Every structure is written in structure tokens, then in C-alpha cells.
Wavefront OBJ file of the C-alpha trace (Angstrom):
o trace
v -9.508 2.979 -6.297
v -7.278 -0.033 -6.408
v -3.512 0.259 -5.933
v -2.895 -1.566 -9.217
v -4.833 1.131 -11.079
v -2.834 3.838 -9.333
v 0.530 2.274 -10.154
v -0.287 2.462 -13.866
v -0.742 6.241 -13.714
v 1.961 8.860 -14.108
v 2.961 11.049 -11.145
v 1.185 14.035 -12.736
v -2.051 12.073 -13.021
v -1.687 10.966 -9.407
v -1.224 14.560 -8.269
v -4.392 15.543 -10.152
v -6.267 12.679 -8.496
v -4.971 13.753 -5.107
v -6.103 17.338 -5.704
v -9.581 16.117 -6.671
v -9.766 13.912 -3.589
v -8.759 16.828 -1.361
v -11.483 18.996 -2.912
v -14.027 16.240 -2.398
v -12.883 15.806 1.196
v -13.326 19.532 1.811
v -16.809 19.467 0.297
v -17.789 16.466 2.418
v -16.523 18.156 5.583
v -18.485 21.272 4.654
v -21.640 19.218 4.083
v -21.163 17.507 7.434
v -20.783 20.827 9.223
v -23.999 22.154 7.685
v -25.906 18.924 8.322
v -26.378 18.061 4.655
v -24.116 14.994 4.521
v -26.046 11.820 3.774
v -23.280 9.248 3.371
v -20.702 9.470 6.129
v -18.974 6.364 4.767
v -17.849 8.387 1.749
v -15.618 10.498 4.008
v -13.697 7.411 5.096
v -13.409 6.152 1.518
v -12.076 9.495 0.248
v -9.557 9.708 3.079
v -8.290 6.199 2.346
v -8.133 6.822 -1.405
v -6.015 9.922 -0.755
v -3.695 7.860 1.430
v -3.367 5.260 -1.332
v -2.480 7.940 -3.871
v 0.129 9.432 -1.525
v 1.632 5.997 -0.894
v 1.990 5.258 -4.605
v 3.470 8.724 -5.215
v 6.050 8.113 -2.484
v 6.869 4.673 -3.902
v 7.411 6.162 -7.350
v 9.602 8.930 -5.912
v 11.695 6.400 -3.989
v 12.097 4.259 -7.096
v 13.167 7.294 -9.136
v 15.655 8.319 -6.433
v 17.046 4.793 -6.317
v 17.688 4.782 -10.052
v 19.570 8.082 -9.966
l 1 2 3 4 5 6 7 8 9 10 11 12 13 14 15 16 17 18 19 20 21 22 23 24 25 26 27 28 29 30 31 32 33 34 35 36 37 38 39 40 41 42 43 44 45 46 47 48 49 50 51 52 53 54 55 56 57 58 59 60 61 62 63 64 65 66 67 68
């Protein structure tokens, strides 16, 4: 996910994306614990994507608070 793509989304869409990323992160951790995980790099990518989504959400919240 690129930050430019995330900035075009609404906060509700970003929250949905974040929820999906958290579910995927849980599933990857579960696969790792059971020894079924093939791509460990995906864990890092999911974690960073979640951080990007949170950053954009915080930026949007700060911008909304600044306008009010």
C-alpha cells in the first residue's frame, strides 16, 4: 500500500483496511506458531501497512481537529 492511495480513502475505509490487516497479522502469527508460515516477509509487510494506515488516520484526525 502506498501512502498516496491511503490518503484518498475515507476514515471509514481506512478503519476497515486496518481491521483486515489486523486479522491477517493474527492469521500469520498463528501460522508461524504452528510451523505453517512460508513467507515470513509478509509479516513485516502487514505490520508496516498497518502502521501506514494508522499514520494516515492520525493525520486526518489532526487535520479535522485543526479545522474545528
